[in-house]
Structure formats: structure tokens, C-alpha cells
N, C-alpha and C positions, 0 to 999 in steps of 0.2 A: 471611559464605559459611558455611552449614552445612557440618558435619563429614562427611557422605556426601558431598557435593558437591567439598568439599576432598580427601578420599581417591579419588573417582573422577579428578578433575582432576591429582592427583599420579600415578595409574597410566597415565593416558594419556600424560602428560610423561615417565616412565619408556619406555613402548612406543615412543614417536616418538623417543626419544634412542637407544634399541636399534637401529631400523629405519634412521636416518640415518647411525649407524655402520656397519651392514651394509653399506648402500648403499657408503658411502665405500671400505670394506675391499674390495669385491669388484671395485673399480676399480684396485686396485694389483698390482704383481707377486705372481706364486705366492710368492716368498720372504716377502714381507710378510703375504700372506694365511696361509701356514703359521705364521709366527709370531704374529699374531694368534690362530689357533687353539690353538696351545700355551700360549700366555697365558690363553686363555678355557678350556681344559680343566683347568689348574690351578686358577682360581679357580672353576671349577664343582665340582671337588674338594670344595674348602673351603666351598662353600655346603652341598653335601651333607652335609659333615661336622657342619657348624652343626646341620642339620637332625636328623640321627642323634641328636646330642649332647642336643638340646634337645627333643624330640620324646618325650612321654610314652606313646604308644601302640606296643605291642610289635610288632604287625602291621606298621605303616609304618616302625619303627625299623630292622627287618631288611630292609627293600626299599631305604631309606636307605643304610644300610652296603653293599649290595650295590653301588649306584650310586658310592658313592665308590671302591670297588673298579674298577669299568667305566670311570670317568672317569679314575682314574688310570692305566689302561691304554691311553686313549685319548691320553693325553698321550704316552706312549712309544712308542705306533704311529705318531703323528703326527711326534714327534722321529726317529724311526728313519728316516721318508720325507724329513724334512728334512736328516738327515746323508747321504744317498745321492744325493739331488739338489745339495746343496752342502756337498762335504766338507770337514772342517777349519772349517767357519765355525760361529758361534754365531746363533742366531736373532736378528736386530735388533730393536732397541727399534722400536714401532710407535708412532706418536702417536694411538691410539686406546685408549678404554675398552672393558673387556670388559662383558659385562651385568652381572656381578655386581660391579664397582666401581661401574656406575651404581645398582645395588640399594641397595649400602651405603652410598651418598652420601645416599640418603634415610632412613638410619636405620631401618628397619623391624625391628621388634621380635617377638618370638613371645611374647606374653602372652595373648591373648585368640583366639576362634576365627576373629575376623574377621582378626586378624593373620597366621593361619596360610593364610588362603585368599588373601590378598593375596600372600603368599609363593609358593604353589602357583601362582597365576595368571601370577606372573612367570616361575617356573621353566617353566611350559608354553609361555609366548612364547619364551622364550631355548632350549627344545628343539627348537622349530618354526625358531628362526633358525639352531641349529647345525644340524639336519638340511638345511636348506638350502644353508650354507654347503659341508657335506661332498658336496652333490650339484653343488654349482658346483665343486669341487676334482675331481670324478672325471670331470667333462666337459673338464678341462683338463688335466689329468695324462695322459702319454703310455703309462707302464709300465703293462701289464696288471696288476702285482701291487698297484701304487698304487693303480689304479682301484679293483681288489677292496676292498681295507681301506678307501678312502672310502665303498663302498657299505655295508660293513658298520658302519662308525662312523654312517652316516646310519640304517640299520635300527636301532641301539642307541639312538640319540636319539629316532626314533619310538617306541621302546617306553617308554623313560622318559614320554615324553608322554603314552602310553597310558595308564600307571599313575597319573602325576600327576592326570590329566584323572579318572580314575575316582574318586582321594581326594577331589579338586576337588569333583565333584558330589556325594558322599557326604556330604560336610562341609555344604556348601552346605543340601543337603536337611535334616539334621540341624539345622543353624543355623536355618533356616528355623520348624523345628518346634517347636524350643526357645523362639524367638522367640514364635511364637502362643500357646504355652503360658505363657509370662512375661506377654503382654498379656491372657489370660484372667484370670490370678492378680490381675493389677492391677486389672483391671476389677471384678471380684468383690470385692477388697479395699474398692475405692472405692464400691461398692454398698452395703456392709455399714456404711461409715462415714457414710453419708447418712440 
């Protein structure tokens, strides 16, 4: 199997696993859904912190730093809702992997533009999934303040998605242009050697 096909299949596998987990999570009681969200927000904070530390581009670095802060605040907000609904209880362990655990199992690295694009694609998928979970919770929760918080969190996830999508599109375009330039250089070298 070629490397491109292998990478494509790996990405599809990650997406399928995340979607399957989401379907299963949304069929659980609110307590478990909130526990899953708390776990996922902590993991998202870790992933954006990883990108913040590893990315060499200053403009993206600052945005990822802001994402780290936002995801940490999401965790606190969801924990606050959990505590108000289930006073004195700790979020139970849930039998699901968060999207970042699935991501980590695939052992993605940040060495090439392709690696960065793969991470951005998974991050886009995760932001859409997070947005859907918050929208689902907003529909199920009764307290108007909790509903408002869920809508705000869903909007934050949408904004993250939009930024990551722009970054993905920009880097994809640059990668395509660089690849074409490299191909032309290689063809010119080949032609000269004949």
C-alpha cells in the first residue's frame, strides 16, 4: 500500500472512531456526557498546548495559546455545570476515548507540513464534534444559564474550527505550490542530466 493511501486510511480510521464514540456518548445520561466533555476539554487543552509549543510560526502560535486558555475555561465552565447538577459528586470515569486519545494512539508527529495538515484536519473534525456535543447538551439541559453556556461553548468551538480551517487551507495551498516547484526543479535537473 502506498504511503498516501496509508495516511488516508489512517485518517479515515481516526474519523470513524471519533464519530462512533460520539454516537455512543450521546446515548448516555447527562452526567456521563458532561464527564466526557470535561475529559475532552482537558485533552483539547493539552493538544493545543502541544501545537503552541511545537509550531514555529508566530501568528499561529499566539492563536493556539489563546485556544489553550479558552479550552481551560471551557473545562471550568462545564465542571461548574456538573457541580450544580450533581453537588458533591466527582465526574465518573467514562468508558470512551476522547478524540485526543484517539489522535495520540496514531502517534502523529509534527515534523513536516503534511504532519501539520494531518493534525489540523483532526483538530477541525474534533471542533465540529465538540460543537455538536454542546448543541446536544443545550437541547437537553433545563436551566437557562446552563443552556446559554452551552451555546457560548458551541460558538467558541465553531470559531476554533474556522481559524483551523483557514490555517489548513493556507498551508495546503502553500504545500501544493511548493510541491509543484519541487517537481519542476526535479524535472529540470533530470533534463540537464540527459
